[in-house]
C-alpha positions in Angstrom: 0.0 0.0 0.0 1.1 3.5 -0.8 2.2 5.5 2.3 2.7 9.3 2.3 4.2 11.6 4.8 1.5 13.9 6.1 2.8 17.3 7.2 -0.3 17.7 9.4 0.2 14.5 11.4 4.0 14.5 11.1 4.2 10.9 10.1 3.6 8.5 7.2 0.1 7.4 6.6 -1.6 5.0 4.1 -3.4 6.8 1.3 -7.1 6.4 2.1 -9.2 8.4 -0.4 -12.8 9.7 0.0 -13.9 7.9 -3.1 -12.2 4.5 -3.5 -9.8 4.4 -6.4 -9.9 8.1 -7.0 -7.5 10.8 -5.8 -8.4 14.5 -5.7 -5.2 16.4 -5.5 -4.7 20.2 -5.3 -1.3 21.8 -5.6 -0.6 25.5 -5.2 0.9 26.8 -8.4 2.7 30.0 -9.5 2.2 33.6 -9.0 2.9 34.7 -12.6 4.9 37.9 -12.4 8.3 36.5 -13.3 10.1 33.5 -14.8 10.2 30.2 -12.9 13.4 29.5 -10.9 14.9 26.1 -10.0 13.0 26.0 -6.7 9.8 26.1 -8.7 11.2 23.4 -11.0 11.6 21.2 -7.9 7.9 21.6 -7.0 6.7 21.1 -10.5 8.7 17.9 -11.1 8.1 16.5 -7.6 4.3 16.7 -8.0 4.5 15.5 -11.6 6.2 12.3 -10.3 3.5 12.0 -7.6 0.6 12.2 -10.2 2.5 9.8 -12.5 2.9 7.2 -9.8 -0.7 7.6 -8.5 -2.0 6.9 -12.1 0.4 3.9 -12.5 -0.9 2.6 -9.2 -4.3 2.4 -10.7 -5.9 5.6 -9.2 -8.1 7.8 -11.2 -6.5 11.2 -10.5 -8.1 14.6 -10.7 -5.1 17.0 -10.4 -5.6 20.7 -10.0 -2.7 23.2 -9.9 -3.8 26.8 -9.8 -2.4 30.1 -11.2 -2.4 33.2 -9.1 -3.0 36.0 -11.6 -3.9 38.8 -9.2 -1.3 39.9 -6.6 0.6 42.9 -5.4 3.7 41.8 -7.3 1.8 41.4 -10.5 0.3 44.9 -10.1 3.7 46.3 -9.4 5.2 44.6 -12.5 2.4 45.9 -14.7 2.7 49.5 -13.5 6.5 49.4 -13.8 6.4 48.0 -17.3 3.5 50.1 -18.6 1.5 47.0 -19.5 -1.9 45.7 -18.6 -2.0 43.1 -15.9 -3.4 40.6 -18.3 -0.5 41.1 -20.6 2.0 40.5 -17.8 0.2 37.3 -16.6 -0.3 35.9 -20.1 3.4 36.3 -20.9 4.6 34.6 -17.8 2.0 31.8 -18.0 3.3 31.1 -21.5 6.8 31.1 -20.1 5.9 28.7 -17.3 4.3 26.3 -19.8 7.5 26.4 -21.9 9.5 25.5 -18.8 7.1 22.7 -18.0 7.3 21.2 -21.5 11.1 21.3 -21.3 11.2 19.4 -18.0 8.6 16.9 -19.2 6.0 18.1 -16.6 2.5 17.0 -17.7 -0.2 19.6 -17.6 -2.6 19.3 -14.6 -6.1 18.2 -15.3 -7.3 21.6 -14.3 -5.3 24.9 -14.2 -7.7 27.5 -12.8 -6.9 31.2 -12.7 -7.7 33.1 -9.5 -9.4 35.9 -11.5 -12.1 33.5 -12.7 -13.2 32.6 -9.2 -13.6 36.0 -7.5 -17.3 35.4 -7.0 -16.7 32.2 -5.1 -14.1 34.0 -2.9 -16.6 36.7 -2.0 -19.1 34.0 -1.1 -16.7 32.3 1.4 -15.8 35.7 2.9 -19.5 36.4 3.5 -19.8 33.0 5.3 -16.8 33.7 7.5 -18.2 37.1 8.4 -21.6 35.6 9.3 -19.8 33.1 11.6 -17.8 35.8 13.3 -14.5 34.8 11.8 -14.1 37.9 9.6 -14.6 41.6 10.0 -14.3 44.8 7.8 -11.9 47.3 9.3 -12.0 51.1 8.9 -9.7 51.1 5.9 -12.1 48.9 4.0 -10.1 45.7 4.1 -11.9 42.5 5.3 -9.7 40.5 7.6 -9.8 37.0 9.1 -10.0 36.9 12.9 -7.3 34.3 13.6 -7.9 34.0 17.3 -11.5 33.1 16.7 -10.5 29.8 14.9 -9.5 27.2 17.6 -7.4 25.1 15.3 -5.1 27.8 14.0 -1.5 26.7 14.0 -2.1 22.9 13.7 -0.3 22.6 10.4 2.8 24.6 11.2 2.8 23.3 14.8 3.2 26.8 16.3 1.2 28.4 19.0 -0.6 31.7 18.4 1.9 33.6 20.5 4.8 32.3 18.4 3.2 33.1 15.1 3.8 36.3 13.1 2.0 37.7 10.1 3.1 36.2 6.8 5.6 38.0 4.7 3.0 38.5 1.9 0.4 39.9 4.3 0.8 43.7 4.9 0.2 44.5 8.5 -2.6 47.2 8.7 -3.5 49.5 11.5 -7.1 48.5 10.9 -6.5 44.9 12.1 -7.7 43.9 15.5 -4.8 41.6 15.9 -1.4 41.6 14.1 -2.0 37.9 13.2 -5.2 38.6 11.3 -4.8 38.3 7.6 -6.6 40.0 4.7 -9.4 38.3 2.8 -10.4 41.3 0.7 -8.2 44.3 -0.1 -9.8 47.6 -0.5 -8.9 49.2 -3.8 -6.2 51.9 -3.9 -6.6 54.9 -6.2 -3.2 54.4 -7.9 -3.9 50.7 -8.8 -5.0 49.8 -12.3 -8.7 49.4 -13.0 -8.4 45.8 -14.0 -7.2 45.0 -10.4 -10.5 46.0 -8.9 -13.8 44.1 -8.5 -17.2 45.3 -7.3 -18.4 43.8 -4.1 -20.6 44.5 -1.1 -17.4 45.6 0.7 -16.6 48.2 -2.0 -14.2 48.1 -4.8 -11.3 45.8 -4.2 -9.6 42.5 -4.9 -9.1 39.2 -3.0 -6.2 38.4 -0.7 -3.8 35.7 -1.7 -4.9 33.0 0.7 -8.6 33.0 -0.1 -7.9 32.2 -3.7 -7.0 28.6 -3.1 -9.8 28.0 -0.7 -12.3 29.0 -3.4 -10.6 27.1 -6.3 -10.0 23.9 -4.5 -13.5 23.6 -3.2 -15.0 24.7 -6.6 -13.1 22.1 -8.6 -12.6 19.2 -6.3 -15.1 19.5 -3.4 -14.2 18.8 0.2 -12.3 17.1 1.7 -9.3 17.0 -0.7 -7.3 13.7 -0.6 -4.0 15.5 -1.1 -3.1 19.1 -0.8 0.5 20.0 -1.8 3.0 22.8 -2.5 6.4 24.2 -1.9 8.1 24.3 1.5 7.4 28.0 2.1 3.7 27.6 1.8 3.2 25.6 5.0 2.9 28.9 6.9 1.2 31.2 6.4 -0.5 30.2 3.2 -1.7 26.7 3.9 -2.3 27.5 7.6 -4.6 30.3 6.4 -6.3 28.1 3.9 -7.2 25.6 6.6 -8.6 28.5 8.8 -10.7 29.9 5.9 -12.1 26.6 4.5 -12.7 24.8 7.7 -14.0 28.0 9.3 -16.5 28.5 6.5 -17.6 24.9 5.8 -16.6 22.8 8.8 -15.0 19.4 8.4 -11.5 18.9 7.0 -9.8 20.7 4.1 -7.4 17.9 3.2 -6.6 14.4 4.4 -2.9 14.6 3.5 -0.7 17.6 3.3 2.5 17.3 1.2 5.4 19.8 1.0 8.5 19.3 -1.0 11.8 20.3 0.5 13.7 23.5 -0.2 16.3 24.0 -2.9 19.3 25.6 -1.2 22.1 27.8 -2.3 24.8 27.3 0.3 22.8 27.8 3.5 19.9 29.8 2.1 16.7 28.7 0.3 16.6 29.7 -3.3 14.0 32.5 -3.7 13.3 35.6 -5.6 13.1 37.6 -2.3 16.7 36.7 -1.5 17.9 37.4 -5.0 19.8 34.1 -5.2 17.7 32.4 -7.7 18.5 30.9 -11.1 15.8 30.5 -13.7 14.9 27.3 -15.3 15.5 28.7 -18.8 18.9 30.1 -17.9 19.9 26.6 -16.8 18.7 24.6 -19.8 18.3 26.9 -22.8 20.0 25.6 -25.9 21.4 29.0 -26.7 22.5 30.8 -23.6 22.9 34.0 -25.5 19.2 34.3 -26.3 17.6 37.0 -24.0 15.3 35.7 -21.3 12.6 38.2 -22.3 10.9 35.7 -24.6 8.0 33.5 -23.4 9.0 30.5 -25.5 12.6 29.2 -26.0 14.4 26.1 -27.3 15.7 23.9 -24.4 18.8 21.8 -24.6 17.3 18.3 -24.5 20.3 16.8 -22.6 20.4 19.5 -20.0 16.6 19.6 -19.5 16.5 15.9 -18.7 19.6 16.4 -16.5 17.7 19.0 -14.5 14.8 16.7 -14.0 17.2 13.9 -13.0 18.9 16.2 -10.6 15.6 16.8 -8.9 14.3 13.2 -9.0 17.4 11.5 -7.7 16.7 13.2 -4.3 13.7 12.5 -2.1 11.1 15.2 -2.6 11.1 16.1 1.1 14.8 16.4 1.6 16.7 19.7 1.3 18.6 19.8 -2.0 21.7 21.9 -2.7 22.1 23.8 -6.0 25.7 24.0 -7.3 27.2 23.7 -10.7 29.3 20.7 -9.5 26.0 19.0 -8.5 24.6 19.5 -12.0 27.8 18.1 -13.5 27.5 15.1 -11.3 23.8 14.6 -12.3 24.7 14.9 -15.9 27.4 12.3 -15.7 25.2 9.9 -13.8 22.3 10.3 -16.3 24.8 9.8 -19.1 25.8 6.4 -17.7 22.2 5.2 -17.9 21.9 6.4 -21.5 25.2 4.7 -22.3 23.7 1.4 -21.1 20.7 1.9 -23.4 23.1 2.7 -26.2 25.3 -0.4 -25.6 22.4 -2.8 -24.8 19.5 -1.7 -27.0 16.3 -2.1 -25.0 13.6 -4.6 -26.0 10.0 -3.4 -26.2 8.7 -4.9 -23.0 5.9 -4.3 -20.5 6.9 -3.9 -16.9 7.0 -7.3 -15.2 6.1 -6.4 -11.7 7.3 -9.8 -10.5 10.8 -9.0 -11.5 12.9 -8.2 -8.4 14.0 -4.9 -9.8 10.5 -3.8 -10.5 9.4 -5.0 -7.1 12.2 -2.9 -5.5 11.2 0.1 -7.6 7.5 -0.2 -6.5 8.5 -0.6 -2.8 10.6 2.6 -3.0 7.8 4.6 -4.7 5.1 3.2 -2.4 7.3 4.5 0.5 6.4 8.2 0.3 7.5 8.5 -3.4 11.1 7.6 -2.6 12.5 8.5 -6.0 16.0 8.3 -4.6 15.5 4.6 -4.0 13.8 4.2 -7.3 16.7 5.8 -9.2 19.1 3.4 -7.3 17.1 0.5 -8.8 17.7 2.0 -12.3 21.4 1.9 -11.7 21.2 -1.7 -10.5 19.4 -2.7 -13.7 22.0 -0.8 -15.7 24.7 -2.8 -14.2 22.8 -6.1 -14.8 22.1 -5.1 -18.4 25.8 -4.2 -19.1 26.9 -7.5 -17.4 24.4 -9.8 -19.2 23.8 -7.9 -22.5 20.1 -8.5 -21.9 17.7 -6.3 -23.9 14.9 -7.3 -21.6 16.7 -5.8 -18.6 17.6 -2.6 -20.4 14.0 -2.5 -21.6 12.7 -2.8 -18.1 15.1 0.0 -16.9 13.8 2.2 -19.7 10.2 1.5 -18.8 10.7 2.1 -15.1 12.6 5.3 -15.9 9.6 6.5 -17.9 7.5 6.4 -14.7 9.9 9.1 -13.4 9.9 11.0 -16.7 13.4 9.8 -17.7 15.2 7.8 -20.3 12.7 8.3 -23.2 15.1 10.1 -25.7 16.8 8.1 -28.4 20.1 7.1 -26.8 22.3 7.9 -29.8 20.6 11.3 -30.2 21.0 12.0 -26.5 24.7 11.0 -26.3 25.6 13.0 -29.4 24.0 16.2 -28.0 26.2 18.7 -26.1 25.8 19.9 -22.6 27.4 22.7 -20.6 27.3 20.3 -17.6 29.9 17.8 -18.9 33.6 17.6 -18.2 35.4 19.1 -21.1 32.1 20.7 -22.3 33.9 23.9 -23.5 36.0 22.1 -26.0 33.2 19.7 -26.9 30.9 22.5 -27.8 33.5 24.0 -30.1 32.8 21.1 -32.5 29.5 20.7 -34.1 28.0 17.3 -34.9 28.8 17.9 -38.6 32.5 18.7 -37.8 32.7 15.5 -35.7 31.2 13.4 -38.5 33.7 15.0 -40.9 36.7 14.0 -38.7 35.3 10.5 -38.3 34.9 10.2 -42.1 38.6 11.4 -42.5 39.7 8.8 -40.0 37.8 6.1 -41.9 39.4 7.2 -45.1 42.9 7.1 -43.5 42.3 3.6 -42.3 41.2 2.4 -45.8 44.4 3.9 -47.1 46.3 2.1 -44.4 47.5 5.4 -43.0 47.1 4.2 -39.4 49.2 6.9 -37.9 46.8 9.5 -39.3 43.8 7.5 -38.2 45.2 7.3 -34.7 46.0 11.0 -34.7 42.4 11.9 -35.6 41.0 9.5 -32.9 43.3 11.2 -30.4 42.2 14.6 -31.6 38.6 13.7 -31.0 39.3 12.1 -27.6 41.1 15.3 -26.5 37.9 17.3 -26.9 35.8 14.6 -25.2 34.5 12.7 -28.2 34.6 8.9 -27.7 34.6 6.5 -30.7 33.4 2.9 -30.9 34.3 0.9 -34.0 31.6 -1.6 -34.9 31.5 -4.5 -37.4 31.2 -3.5 -41.0 33.4 -0.4 -40.6 30.7 1.5 -38.8 31.9 4.0 -36.1 29.6 5.3 -33.4 30.5 8.3 -31.3 29.3 10.1 -28.2 30.2 13.1 -26.2 32.0 11.9 -23.0 
C-alpha cells in the first residue's frame, strides 16, 4: 500500500481516499509575475512524479494546480512596465508552460486562474463574516480573525503567541490583531482598474490565501485527498487556507498535506526575495545568449533531462543543494544510464512487476514516493544489463525510468548532443556534430588507405575534446560526447 508523509500528522500514513480508487489532488501553483526558478522546478517535477505514480498505481487522478494572476507583485510589474496586468500574466503563463514542457512536466487536469473565481471567494468571505470569523476594518479591508478559529497553528505546529503575520500579508493598522490576515483588499486609487472588482465591501480584490480555498472547493469538493505545495507555503498560506475553508464549511480541508523540501544555495533557500535564484531557462536553454525576455525558448534536450534527473534523484522532502558541480554530477550519472541503453538496445517490454528490480522500484515509490531509492534501482538494472547484455533488462530499466519522466530520448541522439554540464564541455561545444562526423569520415578514409598513424591522430584529436569513438562490425563508427 502507498504510504505518504503527512505534514499535518507529522508521520507517514496509508493513502485512504474519500472515493475508493480516486484521488483529488490540489497543488498551489505559480504567481505569474516573473520567470520560474529552480526552486519552482523542484515543486513542478516533484508533484508531476506524484501524479504519474498515482496513475500507474491504478488511481483515477483529478489533479488541480492553480495560477495566481492577481497579486501585489503582478500589479507592481504591470505598473513598472506600462503593460496591462493581463499582458503580464499571459506572458509569464506562456513562459511557465514552456519550462514545464522542457522538463517533461505534464499539464494538470485543471489549471484555474484566480481571477475566474472571485465570485466564489466573496461567497466564502461572506460566510466567514456571518460566523464571526471575519470583519471589515475602517480602511475597507476585510480580515480573518485568527484567534476566533480554535485550530489555527495545527499545520505549522506553532502556538498563536509564536506566530507572526506572513511575509506576503501587509500589517494594517485596521487589524484587531497583528496575526489577522486580509481576505479582501480595499482598492487603492493608484492601482490599475483591472485589479478592482465590485463587491458588497466596496471596490477591491481578493487576498492571496482566499484564492486557493475557493478554487480547490469549486473544482474538487471537500475534503481533498492530497493538498501540496512548496516548502514556504506551509505557513502562512496553507495554515490560512485551513482556517478559511474549515472555518466556513466545517470538516477537514485535506486528508494529507504534502510539502517538497527546499532547494538551497549554500545555507539559504533559493528564492526571488533573497535574489539568489537561477531561472529554469537560464539553466537549460539551448542558446545561452538568447535573451530571457521571450516567453518560449528552445531547451537543450540533454540539459533539460539532466535537471529533471537532478531533482528526481533526491527524495522530494529532503533539502537539496544547487551548485554547478552537483549539476555536473547529475549529468554524468544520467549519461551512464543512457550509455547502457546505447550499448544494450532495449527490447520493447511491458513492466514485469514480478521482476525483483520492478518490485524494489515499487517498494521505493510506495514508501512516500522515494525516488532516490527508485533511481538506485535503475542503476542496479543498468549494471545487470551491461553485465548480461540483456535487452529485456535494459528495456525494463527504460520502462521504469519512464515512470519518473526519464530515459525516453533516443540514446544515440541523447549522447551526441552537447551539454554545458559535462567535463570538457567547452571544447566539446567547439565542435558541431557535422565537424565531428567529418573528422570520423577522414579517419575512416585514412584507415582504408592504411595510414594508421593519421587514423590514430584523428582519434586522439577527438578524444582530446571529449568525443569517444566505438568501432563496430562492418566499418561503422559510433560516437558520443563523453
